[in-house]
Structure formats: C-alpha cells, structure tokens
Residue, then its C-alpha position, 0 to 999 in steps of 0.5 A: m325743484t327751485i329754491t322758493t319750493l324748499s324748506l328754509t332749512d334746505a334752501l339756506a344749505q344749497t344757498a351755502r354751497e352754492v355761494e362757497a362754490a363761488l369764493d372757490d371760484l372767486l379765492p383761487m391758490p396762486d403759486g408764489a410766496e404769496a399763497r399764505v396770506v391767499n390760504a389764511m384768506r380762505y381758511a377764514v371766509m370757506g367751510g363755516g358760518k351760517r351764510m345767513r348775508a350771503f342768504m339774504v343777498m341771494e333771496t332778497a335778488s330772486l324776487f326780482g328774477v335775478d341770475r343766481r350767478c351774478s347774484a352769488r357773485v354778490a354774497a360772496s363779497v359779502e362773505m368775503l366782507h365779513a370774515y374780514s372784520l370776524v378776523h380782525d375783531d378776533l385779534p388780541a387788540m380787539d375782542d382778542d377770541d382764540m375760537r371762530r365757528g367752531k376752530p382756531s381762530t386766524h390769528k391763532a391758525f397762521d400768525e397776526a400779521t397774516a389774519i391782519l393782512a388776510g383780512d386787508a386783502l378779503l376786504t379789498r377783494a370784495f369789493e374787487v368782485l362788486a366792480e368786475p362786470d360779471t356781477h352785473s351787465n349794468p355798470e350803474a349797478r355795480c357803482e351802486l352796489v360799491v357805495a351802498l357796501g362802502h357806507a354799510a363797512g366804513a366810518r358810517g356803519m361797521v367799523g363806526g358801530q366798533m369803535i363806538d363799542i371799543a370805546s364804550e368798554g366799561k361805560t352805562l349806556t342808554a337803550d337809545e344807544i346800544g340800539r345805535l352801535q348794534a345798528l353800525k357795528t352788526g346791522r348794517l351789514i344785515q341792512y345791506s345785504a338785504e338792499a343788495g337784492a333789490i340792487l341787484g333788480r334795479a327794483n324800484p324806490m318802494q321795493r327797495h325802502l321796504l328790502v332796507s327795512y327788512g334788513r334793518d330790522v333782522g339786523a337788530a333782531f339777530q344783534i339782541a339774539d347775539d347778545i341772548l346767547d352770550v348769556e344762556g348759549t355755550a361755547e360749543d353750540v354757539g361756536k366761540a367763548t361766551g360770556k364775554d360781554a359780561a366780563a368786558g364790561k360791554a353794554t348790551l341790550v341784554s344788560i340793560l332790559g333783562l333777558e326777557r325784554a330783551k327776547l319780547q324786543a327780539d320778537m316783536l323786530s322779528r315780526q316786524a321785518a317779516e311785515h315788510l314783506e307783505s307787498f312780495g307775497e308768496k315768493s317771500h315766505l323764506l325770507r319771512e322765516l328767516a326773520a323768524l329763525v334769526v330769533a329761535r336760533k342756537s348758534 
C-alpha cells in the first residue's frame, strides 16, 4: 500500500515513523563527554509532536516522485530546526514554559545551559544534513534548500517574528501587524516545508509558487488555530500550558477579532490553501486534507 492510498491519519503516522527513523540515524549517540548534549537533542526532537512540517516536506516531494529516503532527511532537518526553536522558546528568558509535548521542557529535564547548547546543535545539524550529498544528488538543489531554510529561520523569518513577539508584549497591534508577526514566527517554516518538496523535486516555477502559497496559507491557519487552542484548549489536550497569551498581554488575532471571527478566518485560509493544489489533481488529496485538519485539531 502506497502512502497516497492511506487515510490522512495513517499517512501522518507512517511519515512520523519514517522521520523518527531518520532522526535516530542522523543523531547517533557519541561515547565521549559530549553525549549529554546529544541526549538532550534527542530528547527535544524525538518521540513527540505532530510532525506536520515533516509530513508537508515528504508529501509535497511525493508529488514529483522524490525518493522518500531523501525527503525523510529534509523532513528530519526541519524537525531539528523546529525543535531547536521550541527548546529556546521554552527558556525562562523567553516564554518560560515548563512543559512541552506533554513532558518537561528540555531545560527542566536537563538544565538551562544544556538546553541552549542542544538548541544550538540542532540548528546547526539541520543545515549540515541539507548540505550532505545523501540529501540530493544535485548540489544546486542542496544549496537551494540551505538558502530557503536560512530565509525561513533567520532574522527575516522565525527569529525576526520571535523578536517582534517579545517587543510587542503589552502593546496594541493591528490585525495586519499581528498577521506579519505570525507569518514570520510560525508561518515561514511551515511555508518552507511545502517549498522544500518542490526544491527536491526540481519543480517548475509555477509549481513551486503554488506550493509556497499553499504553505503560507496553511501556516497562517495553523497559527490562528493555535491561538484559539490557547483560549479554548486544556493543558492536558494541548500538551503545554494554555491561557498564557492573555496572561502575558500578547496580541493575537483572537484577541483582535474575537473567537468566532478568528475561526472564520482560519477556515477561509484552510480552503484557500487547498485551492492552490487543484492543478496537482488527486495526488494532492492528503495535502488538501491536512489543510482542513490544521483548523479542526484539538492539540
């Protein structure tokens, strides 16, 4: 049975297993004194999370017949980079969260210094994996992956969005300002996850543009859904503390639009994301279903 014949639930689970195996292979435990930081890296990135970004990498790559061993490496690198951002985000100097994915945050399971180093090492390993020949036989493709991830993760992407988020606490932002903040902080890495499959598959410019647009809209819908869960969800379901945005005075689209209008906005973005995939036909059905799932999820 191919992954395209599976239900979305089964396909997500199968992809998670493939990515987990890739992570295990790409993060071997050393024998030396540095083993503690590698143990913390593995603690942060393995055995948890929805693997939505990884699924987007592998499923968009499958549209072009990319070898799943290659796309699993790219998916694993995205999960490493995502995990690094969560490890640092949970630190007392940032969001100060003690729980992540239903277990103690990395700085609680180890210590703050080890958590910082583990995040740094996950970030650098992510780029190292992309540059390795096993990821793609074409060096141009590998370079494009590195550059695109750099744009998504740096000061013009995730890190920049986090800076805006910190600077905006207690301030009144417009809906447009919140949208930009969230596009950088959360959306750019999700957008990259869809674009990475196009890069791996050497897609033509129009195909790449459509997948970028899909990732952009899924990322925006995902963040609104996350903000809704922070209001309506429970810590048990979500796997981390809820209600923290309001307590910290953070502006979200929920706080600006209200719950019902925010839900309508997320639904609109989900439908718009699916429309970008029409030219790919039936083989994109799992990606279209994923766009609906991101706004219907409870965790």
